[in-house]
Structures are given as C-alpha cells and as structure tokens.
N, C-alpha and C positions, 0 to 999 in steps of 0.2 A: 473550620478546619474540619476535614474528613480522612479517613484511609483511602487510598485509591481506590475505585469502584473496582477494577478488574483482579487489581491483588486480594481485595477483601474477599472476593469468591473463592481464590486459591486459600487461604485462611482460614474459611470455613467448611472446610471440604470433609465430607464422611470418610472415615478409615477404610471404606472400600474402595471411595473413589480414588483416594491418595495411592492406592495400590495400582493404580491403572496406568498404562503407557501412554506418556504426552510427546516424547520425543525419541526418534530414532535416526541411526546413523549406520554407516558401514560397519562401525567395530563395535558397536554395543546400542543400549537404549537408557532411557531416563524415565522414572515414574514421576507422578505429580508428587509424592510424598518426598522422594529424591530433589525435585525442582524445590519446593518450599523450602527444604532443611539448607539446602547451598545457597538460595537466594539472600534468605537471612544472614546467614554466615557472611556472605561476600558484602552484604548492605552493611553488618557489624564491621566488618574490616575497612570499608570506605570511609565510614563515618568516625572510626576512632584512630585505626595505624595509619590511613591514608588522610585523614583531616578534610575530608570531603564534607561539606554543610549543604543541608537541604538549600537547591537554586543553583548550585555551583555545577559548571559544566565538566563532564567529563568525556574525553574524545576516544572512541574506539577503533582501531586500525588493524582488525584481525582476519582472517578467512573465516568463510562459515563453518563454524564448528560448535560443538557444546560448550566448549569455554567460552568462545563468543556470545552465544545463547546465554547461558548462566551470568555472565557479566551484564549484559544489556538488563536482566531482570535485576540484577544486585543493584546496578545504577539507579533505576527508576524505584526498586524498592527502599532505597536509601534517601530519595526525596531529592536526587540531583538531575541535571539535564541530560539526556543521553545523546551525544553526538557523534553518530558513526561517520566514518571516513572509507574512501574507496581503499581497500587492501591492495597493494603493488599499482595505486594510483599514480600518475606524475608527482614528484616530490615538489615541483614548483607550486603546483596546485594544492597541494596537500598544505605545504607550508602555508600558502597564504590564507587558506581556511584556518589552521591553527594560531595564525595571527590576529584574525577576525574575531574567533571564539575565545581565544585567552583561556583555555581550559585549567581548570584545577588539577587535573591529571590525563595523562595519556597513556592509553594500556595498548601495546602493540608488541611485535616480536622483536627479537634482536637485529635481524635482518632489515627490516623496515626502520627502527630506530636509528641506525646507520647510515640509511638514506635521508631521512629527515634530520634538519638544519634550521628549525624555527629560528628568527633575528632574536625573539625573547625565549630564553630557555622555558620549558614545560616539564614541570615534573614527572618522571617517568617511569612505569612498571613493565618491564620487560615479561610476555607471556609465550609461552611455547606450546601449541596444541598438540594433543598427542591423538593416535588412531584410537585409543580406547576412551577418549574424551578425559583422562585423568590430569591433564596440564595445569590442574589448579590446586591439585591435592596438598602441596606444601602449603600453599596460602588460607587453605580451608583448615585446615590441621591447627593453624595457630589462630584463626579467628574465633572473637566472641560474637556469637550471633544476636541480631536484635530479637527482641520480645516480637515485635508486629512490623509490617511495613511502617516506613514514615506517613504522618499526616500530613496532605497536600489541599490546598484549595481546588477546585474544580477549572481554573483559569489560570494556574500555575503552569509554567513551561514544562513540559515533560519531553521532547521530542525535537532536534534541532537536525533538519535533513537540508542539505545542499543539492540545488539543481546542478544538472550537467555543465550549465554553463555553455550549453549549443547558441544562445542568442544573445551571449555577452559573459560577464562576469558571473561566474557562481553566485547564487544567491542562496541564503539560508531561511528555509522555510519554518516558521514557528509554529509548533503544534501543542496545545495545552493538554492535560490531562483530559479535559472534555472532549477534546478536539479527536484525540489517541482514541477515547471509548467509544465515541461515536463512530469512529471509521471502521473499528472493529467490529462491532456489533451490527452495522448497515451491512457489511460482508456477511456475517453470520445470517442475517435474513436473506441475504442474496442466493447465498450457495446453499442454506438449509444443512448445515453440517451437524453430524451427530457421532457419539464414541466409535459408531460402527465405520465411520470413512476414516482413510489415510490419505492425507494430504501430501503431496512434495512439493517443500518449498525450493523454488527455482531462482527466484530472484534474488541477486546480493543483499547483503545485509545492510547496505547505504541506499538502497531504493526506497522509497514509499511501499512499495508490495510487501515488503520485511514485515508488515503487519499480520502477515502470515504466522509468523512466531507467537502471538496473541491468541490466535483462535482457539486454542485448547481452553481457555479459560472460561469460553461461553460457550461452548459446545460440546466440549470432550474429545475433540477430533484428536488423532494422532498426527504428528507431522513428521514427515521424513527429511533430513536436512542433508540436502544435496550441495557439495562446495561449489564455489563459483567456477573452479577450474572443470569439474566433470560436468557442468551446467554447459559447458562450451562445446561439448562433443553429443551430438544427438544421440549416437549409438548407446552411450554409456547411461542418459536420459531413458531411451527406451529399455534399458536392461532393469534398472530401476522401478520402472513401472511395473513390469512385470512381475519380476521377483518380489516385490513388496505387496503385489496386489493393490497397487493403488487405485482409488476412486475418483478423486478429485485431482486436477492439475490448472493451474493459472500460470500462463509464461506468454513470451510477448509473439505478436504473429510470425516474425522472423524465425523464433525457436520453433514454434509450432509447423510452419513451412520445412524447416531442414530436417524435425524429427519425421516429417511424411517423406522426404527423399531419401535417408540415410538411417532412419532407425528400423528398416525391414519390418515395419509393422503387420505386414501380412502375414508373418512366420512366428509372431507373438503370440501368448495369451493375455488378452488384456481385458476380457469378459467382465472384469471386477469395476472397469472405469465406465462411471457414470456421467461425469461433467468435465468438460474443459472450457475454460473463459480463455480467451486471448487479448491483449491490448498494444497500445505502439503504433505502430505504422500499419496501413491497410493490408487487409489480408485479401488476396485475390480469388475472386468467386471459383476461378478453376481450380486451386489449390484447395479451396474450401469443398469444393463438391468430392474431390480425391479423398481428401481426409474424412469427409463424412462417410463416403462408399466404405472406406477400409473400417471404419469404427461405427457400425451401423446403429448401436444401443446408446451410444455416447450424445448427450446435450451439449451442444456449443452455443458458447456466450459470446459477444463481440461486448467488451468492457472498455467504457471510455471513462477517463479521469486525469486528473494531474497531480502533482506532487501538492499542491494548494488546496486541493478538494480530491481527494480520491473516486469516487462514486458519483459522476454527472449522470451516465446514462448506460444503459445495457440493451442488446438486442439478442434476444433469443432466437436464434436460427431455427428457420420452420423447416420441417421436412414433409415433401421435398423442398429444395429450394425453387422457389418461382423462376420459370424460365427467362422471363424479362426484366430480372434483377442483375444489370451489369456491377454494381459494387454495394457493399454492405453499408447499411445505415449505422449510425452509431446509437440508435434506439431510443428507448422511453427514459424520462426521469424517473428515479425512485419514487414513492407515493411520500416519503419522509422529507423531500425538497421542495421547493418554490422555485419553478424556473420561469422565468418570463422574458419577453424581448423589449429593451429599452432606450431610448435616446440618451444624448449627453447631458440631458437634464435630469434624468432617472425617471422621465415618465415613460409608461408603456406604449408603444408604438402601436399606431392605425395598422388596420390591414392593410399589407402592400408596401410600408414602409420598412425603411431600413433601422434596424437596430442593434443592441448588444445583448446576446445570451448571459442573463443574469441568473445566479444559483444562491440561494439561500439554503444554509444547512449548517447542523452543529457541528459537522465535521470540517468546516472551513476553517481555515489557517487565521491564525491571529495578525499576521503580517511576516515581513521580513527582518532578520535578523539586523541589528545597525542601522535601520532603518526608521528616521525620528518622524518621518510624516505621518501624520493620523490617518488610520483606514485607507491607506493608497498601497497598493503593492502591483507588481507586473508580472506578467507570466502568459505563456503560450494560450491560446482560447480558441472557440470555434468560429469559423467564418462560414454562414450559409444563408440560406432563404428558406423561410416558410412559403409554402406554395399550395393554393386547393388541392382539393382530393386526396391529403395525406402525403404530399410530396414535400421533399424538403430539396433545395437546391444550393450549391456552390459554386463560385466562381473557380473558373479552370485555373489552379495553380498546382497541379499534379495530383488533383484528389479529382473524384467523380464529379460529373455536372449535375447528376441528380438521379434520386431512387426512392421506390416505393417504401411507405410504411405499411408492414402486416396489419391485417385486421385481427382482432382480439380473439380468443378462443370461442366466444359467443357470437361472433360475427359483428361485433359494434366497433367502432372506432375507438381505438386504447388513447387516443391522444397524441400530440404533438412527438416527431421524433425528431433528432437532433445529427448533424453533420459536422465532420472536423475541419482544421483548419488553424491557422494562426493569428494572432492579435494580442493586444493588451489587455490586461485583466486589472481592476480595481476591486478595493474590498471597501464595503461602506457598511452603514449600519443596516439591519435588519427593517424590512419596512413595518409600521406601526401593526401590532395585532398578530404577526409571524408567528407558526409556531412550528417547531422542528423535533424531531425526537432528539432527547437529550437537554432539551435547552439551549439557550445561549447561542444561538443561531446567528451566523453572518454572511453578509453578502457579498459573493464573488461576481465580479461584473467581468463576463469572457467578451474581449472586443470582438464583434464580427458584423459583418454586412448582412444580418437576417431579416428576412421580410415576412411580415406577420398577415398569412392570410388566415391562419389559424394561431392565436395566441400561443405562444409557447409557455405554458403554465401547467406545471405540476401541482395542484392544491395541497397547503400546507398540512403537515400531518396532525390528525386529531388527538 
C-alpha cells in the first residue's frame, strides 16, 4: 500500500510552492496550500461524519466550481471512488447511473436533489456553490482533517466515468490510481506545462478531459475553472482567454470552430496563447486555416483519444498547412504506448491485411463497471488502413478517405499515423515484455479495418 502518487506531491510541497496559485475562477483563486488544507478536511469529513470508507463510491453532481473541485480532491484523498455525474443531465439517465453505482453518498445541489429520485434511496448531502467559492465553509469548519491522504494500491479504483451512451447504454469506465496518474503524466509530457502557464479548464466535470483539474500537481500550472454554462458561449470563452492571459486551451473541435466564428479573435489580445489542442469530431481544413491565420504564434494539436484511454495519437499541425491536405490525420502514437495492427487471434497483421488498431498503455482502463467478463470491453475505436508512403486510408463513413502523414523535423519518417472511425474495443493482457510508462500496462484493441503496409507500432517505452 502507498499514498496516492499525485497527492503525495501535494503533501510534500515546499512552503514557497504552497503559496502559489493553482485554481482561479471569476470570483477568486486558490493556492496549493489552501487546496491541501481543504482537501484533507473534506477527506476527514467524508471518512468520519459521512461514513465513507476507502473503496466506497461517492457520486458528485455539481457544476464546475471551486466547491466541486475541492470535493473531487477530498473524495480521492479519502481513498474513495470519484463518480462524477452530468450536472443538469437527464434525470432518467442519472438515476440509472446511480442505481448501477450504488454510491455511499451523493453530493449535489438542492435543485438537482429534487429532480433525482433513485429507486434505492441514496444518502445525500446538498451543496450550494457560491460565486466566491465559499459554499463548503460550514462543512469545512466542522470537519476534522486527515493527517494525510489515504493509502491506496496502484490498481485500486479511483475514478468512474460514464460514457455518453451515444452507441447504447452508458458504460462506466473504471480508472485505477495507476491509470489516473499515467494519463495525467502523459498529458504533461504532451503539453509541457509549467508554473508560468495558465490553462483554461473547458470540459465538463464528468468528461475524461477533466483530468486537467489534476495537472497542477505534476506541473504547477494554474487552471482557470470555466463553468459549463459559460463554456457554451464562445464570446465568454474568448473573454476569459484574453483577460486571464491564458497560454493553453484544450477543447472540442466544435468549440474551437465556434470560437473562431463568434469569439471576435481578431479584436482580442491573445498574444500569451501558445498551444491549443482540439479533440472529438473532425476539424475542417478551412476552419483550421482561418484560426491558424488569426493566431499565427499558436501551436495547434489534433488530439485523439477515448474515455477508455485518453491519449492514443496526437498530430502537431505544421505551419504552413500542406496544400494537398484534404483532412487532418489523427497523428502519431506517443512513445510511451505500443500501437500495433492485429487480427482477431491477436496476431500482428501482414502488410496489406486488415487488422485492429491495438494500444498498450498504463493509462488504459481496467474495464467497465458491472461487466464481469474478464479483460473485455466495448468502445468506439479507429477504423482505417495503413498505406505505403506514410498514408492512412479510411472507408467512407463521413470521414476522410485518405491523408498524408507529415515528415519529422529532421526529414525522417516519424512512424505510422492513425485515422478515426468507429468499432469495437477489447481489453486484453499486455503482450509479454511490453513496458509502458507507469507500469501495469493494459491492451485496448480498437476495432478497425486497418491495413498494414507499415506496421502501426510505437515501440514500448524504455
């Protein structure tokens, strides 16, 4: 047993670092020291007053706010399982999730509590966020803090995220402490964040992208909490990016397109911005050309992942964009993952044969909640074909038919690129001898119709 790796760093920060700001919002800010103190108080309250034991599930249905972030930290520090629900989501869907999760405690607003009526009553604590972030003050004042974070094993369940259910019933993706740490550290390596950066947290609390709320623990980056309602309005997002001197933004391709169309970017001072990554639906080349022209100093990255494994591939958009690029590739697998094309028997496919895109990474989920089948999950995945000369082809399903892979900075071929699509995903044991950052890697097999002219492998991390 060991203390959670990410929170151990918070527990051992220097006095100087504890005085640095970690979260900001429209009504205030929070330092690392305040975060640590309140996290331990909330963990103590959960363990003692609310009777939450390590391994218990705690459901959180709150808008993105300082109160919600503190409760997330408190739940994890108490050794419990954090289960975020979509705030103001459909009551029927939320009740179905509550029935499945059977949480020891539900934390939500009085308004949402009236809308939710689970078949089996759930212990409830009403929380009312305030503009100044002080909605937890009565609870904090009466709480006895823990001396430290709870001890957990790396493979203990930490986070339970439910998929949207767009392809069927919502599925609870189980992320262990190892998975959570690996994903957070992977994104730190990808974005190279530092204490001088300010990142706008754009995704809702119940998305996998809400990992950005933990980034400060590994990089010291400051994170601005943009409420879900404000995130719906590109004008408001643009105002925040300008007023906060934001340096990093990660958002969906749709949000980036709307920011371009309605955010009046040409009238704003966004000179501090250095990196924008986008994900989800495809970004059109025409829209990307426009936003790149509007923000000429910004590096743009097309990020491809899933709830089951957040970081599968990244494409750093070159400047200038190639004229013969009809659609964006998903890019290259990170060097800490193993990516192969395999057949149904798990064998690597020969050149020109169809296979599944398989990903091995320490960040890959342990499976689905309530699914007793060993090593088996289903999820959206990548459908495509590897072709000669650095190309990757996709069947026509509303996606591009083909696109080129960029050359490396030294002119060398940087390896296979990936393309998007839909399919089945299976989880299997890692291949013998496979090593990935963080250890304990698992294999996610993304059902595709890939073709192996060049094998889709990123060598395991050393």
